[in-house]
N, C-alpha and C positions, 0 to 999 in steps of 0.2 A: 469255547471249549469249557466244559464243566470240570471244576476242580474235584479231585478224587475224595478229599475230605468232606467237601460239600455234598457230594453224591452219597457218601457213607452216612452223613448226618441226616439227609433226607430219607434214606432207607430206614434208619433207626426210628425216625418220626413216623414213617408209614407203618412200621411194625407195631408201634405203640397204639396207633389208631386202628389197626387191622390185625390183631394177634392171631386170628384163625386163618390167615392167608398164607398158604405154603409158598407161593411164588415169591413173596417178600422175604421170607426166611431163606429161600434158595438164593435170591439176589444178594442178600447179606453174606451168605457163605461164599459166593463167588467174588464179591467185593473184597472180603477179607483175604481170600486166596490170592487175588490179584495184588493186594498190598503185602503179600508174603507174611500175613498174620495167620499162620496155619493153625494155631491154637483156637482162635475164634472161628475160623472156617470149619474146623472139625466140630466145634461145639454146635454150630448151626446145622451142619449135616446130621449130627446125632439127634438133634431135636426133630428134624424132618423124619428120620427113620422111626423115631419113637411115636410121634404124634400124627404123622402123615405118611404111613408106610406105602400108600398107593401112589405117592408122588414120584413118578418114574425117573426123572432126571437125576435124582439124588444118587442112585446106585452107580451110575457111570462115574460121576464126578467125585463122589466120596471114595469109590474104589481106586480111582487114579491118585487121589491124595494119599491113601493108605499105601499104594504101590510106591509112590515117590518117597514115603517115609520108611520104606523097607518092611512094611507089615504085609507081606505077600499073602499069608493065609487069610487075613482079614479082607484084603483086596479081592481075593478069589471068592470068598463067601459073598461079598457085596455084588460082584459081577454075576454070580450064579443066581442070587436072589433077584437081581434085575432082569436077567434072562427069563426067568420064570414069570415075573410080573409082566414083562413086555409081551410075552406069548399070550398070557391071559387077557391082556388089554388089546391085543391085536395090533401092536405097534411094531411092524416089521422092520422099519429102519433102525429104531432103537435096539431091537432084538439083535440085529446084525452088528451094530456098533459094540454092543456088550459082548457078543461072541468073539469079535475081533480083539477086544481088550483082553478077554480071557485067554485067547490064543497067544497074544503077545506076552502075557504074564507067564504062561506055561513055557515060553521060549527063554525066560530069564534063568 
């Protein structure tokens, strides 16, 4: 089994070698989220939105992070942006997941 700190270090090295790869930045955001380092997770999600706005997975996961932190308006905005992007990209499954997340948010 790979140690979480080893995995994080490897992802950081990968990012340094491939700074234009959005998947690595997403993996870093997810890794920080899993370690409950929400500040760094949010930092990487924000970088993805700014530099890779067409990277669809960002919207669901960043929206869920915002929702968890009580930033419901920001979460809603992310879900809506993701819904529009998923529709443009023809990603029906992700579109449905984002619609469901938005519906759950509206139920809060």
